[in-house]
C-alpha positions, 0 to 999 in steps of 0.5 A: 500499500502506498496511500500518499504517493505524491507527498513531497517533505523538503529534506534540504534547505533548498527543496524546503524555500522552493516548497515554501514558495509553490505553498504560497502561490498556490494555497496560502491565500486559502489556507485558513479555510481549507486547512482542516480538509484532508485531501490525498497529497495534502495540497491544501497545508504547507507540509514544512513542518519537518523543515521547521523541526530541524531548523532548515527554515526559520519561523520567522523567515516563513512568516516574513514571506508570507506577509510579502504576498498577504495582507495580515488578516488573510495569513495570520492563521497559518503564522498561528500555525507556524509559531505554535511549534515554537509556543510548545516547546517554550511550554515545555522548557518551562515544565521539563518534568512532563517531559521526564514523567512521560519517559518515566510512564513510557517505560513501565508500560508494556504494548498490549497485542491490541496496541500493536493491532492498531498502531499496525493499522489492523484495528478494524476501522478502515480509516484509522488503519489508513492512517496508520500505515500512511504515517508508518509509510510517508512519515507524515500525517495531516495534523487534523488525521493525527487528532482524529486518531490520536483520540481514537487509541485513547477515547475509543481504543483505550490505550495508553496515551503515552504508547500512541505518543511514542507511536508516533515520535517514532515515524513523524518525520517533524516529530518532536518532544514538546509539539508531540507530548503536549498534543498527545496529553491535550487530546487526553484531556491532561493538557488543559483541565476539563478539555479533551478532544473526541473524535466524531463520524461527523467531523469526518465526514465534513473534513475528510475527502470523500474518495478517502472516506468512501473507500474507507468506510468500514467501522466508522460506526464505532467512533458514534458507539464508543468514543467516550472520554478516558478517564484520565487524571489531569494533574497541574505539572509540578514545576509549572511556573507563571515566570520565565525559566530563561532570560535572553541577554546580550552578548559579551562585546555585542558578539553572540558568543565569547572569542575564543583563545584555543581551537573551537569546534561546532558541532551540528545536529538535526534540531538546528541545521541553519547554523550559518544564520545563527548566533555561532554564524560568525565563530572561526572554527577549526572544525565542525563535527556532525555525528549521526547519533544512531545509538540515540535513534535506537533508543528511541527507536526512531523507524528507517523513514525517519532516519533516512530523513533526518541523516538526509537533512544533517548531511544538507546542514554540513554541507551548508555550514561547511560552506560557510566556515569554508571547512571541508566536512561532513557527516559521521556514523557513530554509536555513542553520541559522548564517545564520538563527540569527544573521539573528534574533539581529540583529533581536531585538537579542540579545547571547546565545543559550541553547539545550539542548545537542543529543546527539552527532548532525547537530544537534550537528555544527553548533554549532562553526558556529553559534557561530563565526557568532554570534561574529563579531557579538559573539553568544555562545552557551550550552548548557545539559543537563538536570541529571538526563541529565548524572546518568544518562549518566555511568553509561554506561561500560559494558552497559546493565543496569551502567548500570540498576543504577547509576542506580536512585537516579537513577529514584527521586529525580532529574527528567531 
């Protein structure tokens, strides 16, 4: 089965910029009206989320390009969807216990036979099985389909939300800890007290392409008979704060990172592949390091499709960085991430390793181990954030629309 053969997901910055131009020319003007409609090929949405997840494109440059072609009122809904990911990231940065608790819960759960059947697209509800197979084969699902399927998993099948979130994170090319974990919690009714999302047949009939619906109609009655909120207890995050956990400060001497006396290397990873347009772009590194973290991907059981995509984007990122810094380099396959970084740093006689700070999630979980391994060899690790990211995420203290209102000035003036 190849349910969505025409889906194109850009894996390089050049492809992402081309896809953005195509979307703005063909679909962006009607985005607010058609964004919830699930069509074959997904031509009515941008499909740029894998590019923003890896920072092949920045949120601000996407929105700036949209504003050049459309008046603000016409493009606002699209801009909001672009900024949802940064909101989710800020929300989780302020409440990292949510990610830790999810990982703890996940480690104590077993995959039942029924959970495996549903994830394999063998639930007996044809349209949900179509979505499961589409996710596995393409690494992508329309956002509305994600909500339907997650609700089906939680509220119809009564399966643990953590296993469903893990299934999505393994396969989604755009899957990151914040948007994936928090979206699943929202569907489950654990993110906003008193609110859960229930899949309804009437909603599918309204927004799903008629051909897809008619050819996958088997079992739809289950959605009417079985979709009742799962009995899950809402709990306020232990580290929920009403004030920011971090500040955006002016860099020393007007630079984004300090000058170093000794040899510096830049570690490039798949959470930010636009280092040539970042606070570390002015450095004069002695080496570029881009290890493929295979052991990390093994731990989180990333699919072959996701691994291939991330490896491709990493290769594109290191190629552009090599051109920018005029340094020959390439990706390297490795087992243990910390060992690979230490070995590469020693081979290049580095005293400091600089990288863009990962967001809360799988890669950030590795930072303490990496830092300690480097420290033992007298090599320091410097984490750098984009000032625009920090400034925006500081406003992710509550709901999205409050965040949207508070970031108005940033969206107009501050590059992410």
